C-alpha angles and dihedrals in degrees: 000000000000118000117216128197119198120219088252092052093048089052092051092047089054092045090051095042093240119145122227087228091062091048091052091049092050092051093048095046112017123179091209132022131182134169111235136185121312093022093291123142126225116204135177131201128180117226111181108306094342131081116213117210120199130185117199142164127217117223116178105301100351141071116223114202110222099181145332136198144160117256 
């Protein structure tokens, strides 16, 4: 499934020093996954001493990343 990053999401990732590569890895192999409001999915993946949280939505054959941050 194709993973899409909006311009807004890319700007937030840059601001938060999060690489697109890490977000892709988290989506493909999450440690934790939960369905949230509006059909979105919340996932978490541990990288070293940090936990990356990603919120995304699935639309047809693509995943649209809404936001991401370190916890």
